[in-house]
N, C-alpha and C positions, 0 to 999 in steps of 0.2 A: 639300739639295744635289741637283743634277741627277744622275740615275742611281742614287741611293740610296733604297731603299724606306723609307717612314716606319713600316713595320710590322716586327715581329720574328718573323714567321711562319717565315722561313728558319732562324733560330736555334732556334726551338721544334721544327722538324722535325729538326734535327741532334741534339737531345737525346732524341728518341723512342727510338732504338735502345738507348742505354745504360740508359734508364729501364726499358724492357721487359726487358732482360737482368737488371737488378737484381731486378725483380719475379718473373721466372721462377725465378731462383736463390734465392728465399726471402729476399731482402734481404741486407744485410751483417750479420755477427755481431759485429763489433768495429769500433772507430774505425780501427784499422790496416787492417782488411780493406776498409773504405770508401775509405780513402786509396789503397790499392793498386789497387782497381778503378778509381778515378778516374784514376790515372796511366796504367794500361794502356789504358783506353778512350780517353784523350786521344792516346796513342801510336798506337793502332790507327786511330782516325778520321783523324788528321792524315796518316798514311801513305796511307790510302785516298784521301783528297781530293787528294793529290799524285800519285796513280797508281802508288804503290808497293805491294809485298806486305808487309803489316805483320809477318807471321810471320818472313819472311826478314830484315827489318830488326832485329827484336828478337833473333833468333838470332845474327846477325852481330855485333851490339853486345855480347851476352853473351859470345861467343867472344873478342872483342877484349879485353873486361874481364878474362876469365880468363887470357889470354896475359900481360897486364900484371901479374898477381899471382904470387907465389911459391906453391909447392905447400903450404907450411905455412899461408899465409893462407887458401887455398881450403879446406883441411881444417878450420881453425878456424871458418870461416863455416858449413861444413856441420854441425859439432858444435853451434854456437849455434842454427842453424835447427831441427835435429832434436831438440834437448833441450827446445825450447819446446812441442813437440806432445805 
């Protein structure tokens, strides 16, 4: 197709930052950790490519999610999260 590069160099360059982050942080220690990192890296990079601040987007999304939940639901989530560590 005209205007489409036959090479995947752009895609490989896009993967460079997440791979280096994983390498520097001593890899992922669990499957869930790998999945979490994958999701966060996707969110961060997508926001950056669209010219947005990824931290602001994630914080505003988390705030909206917390507003939508009851206090009991939030406390139960915290208990579950902290009981696993």
